[in-house]
C-alpha positions in Angstrom: 69.3 69.6 110.1 73.0 70.5 109.6 74.3 73.1 107.2 77.3 72.8 105.1 79.3 75.9 104.1 81.8 75.5 101.4 84.4 78.2 101.1 86.7 78.6 98.1 90.4 78.1 98.5 91.2 81.2 96.5 89.7 84.6 95.9 90.8 87.0 93.2 90.1 90.7 93.7 90.7 93.6 91.3 91.1 97.0 93.0 88.7 96.0 95.8 89.0 99.3 97.8 88.3 101.6 94.9 85.3 103.8 95.7 85.1 102.7 99.4 85.1 105.2 102.2 87.6 104.7 105.1 85.0 102.6 107.1 84.4 100.3 104.1 88.1 99.9 103.6 88.6 98.9 107.2 85.7 96.5 107.1 87.1 94.9 103.9 90.6 94.7 105.4 89.3 92.9 108.5 87.2 90.5 106.4 90.1 89.6 104.2 92.4 89.0 107.2 89.8 86.9 108.9 89.2 84.7 105.8 93.0 84.2 105.4 93.7 83.5 109.1 90.6 81.4 109.9 90.5 79.2 106.8 93.9 79.6 105.2 92.3 81.0 102.1 94.6 82.5 99.5 93.6 85.9 98.4 95.1 87.5 95.2 94.6 91.3 95.2 95.4 93.5 92.2 95.7 97.1 93.4 97.5 100.4 92.9 97.0 101.4 96.5 100.3 100.0 97.8 100.0 101.3 101.3 96.8 99.3 101.8 98.4 96.1 100.3 101.2 96.4 102.9 98.6 96.1 105.6 97.0 92.9 104.4 99.4 91.0 102.1 102.3 88.7 102.9 103.7 88.3 99.4 103.9 90.7 96.6 104.4 90.5 92.8 105.3 93.7 91.1 104.1 93.9 87.5 105.5 96.2 84.8 104.6 96.1 81.2 102.5 92.9 81.8 105.4 91.0 83.4 106.3 90.1 87.0 109.6 92.0 87.6 109.9 91.4 91.3 108.5 89.1 93.9 109.0 89.8 97.6 107.7 88.9 101.0 106.5 91.6 103.6 109.3 90.4 106.0 111.9 91.4 103.4 110.4 94.8 102.9 110.3 95.4 106.7 113.8 94.1 107.2 115.2 96.5 104.6 113.4 99.5 106.1 111.7 100.3 102.8 108.1 100.5 101.6 106.3 98.7 98.8 106.1 102.0 96.9 109.8 102.5 97.1 110.4 98.9 96.0 108.0 99.4 93.1 109.7 102.5 91.9 113.1 100.8 92.1 111.9 97.7 90.3 110.2 99.6 87.5 112.7 102.5 87.3 109.9 104.9 88.3 107.6 103.5 85.6 110.0 104.6 82.9 111.5 102.4 80.2 
């Protein structure tokens, strides 16, 4: 008897590392990277932990007041010698109106 495993094409996660200890964060990171690399799955992550996003994501959308104010790829961030946090602060004027 053969088994069929059906994987979704997309996963949406909201603050997936909240409440996890460092081991749990590392395990989740490895799982997400594996799912993406092995199956080409797209994973949409909403998170305020920008340093963790930089470790797993390839494309970022920065939201402010419910709108996307900036879209950028990790290559662009690395080439500019900046961080996602710095880009967020620039794009949202430090969260101020």
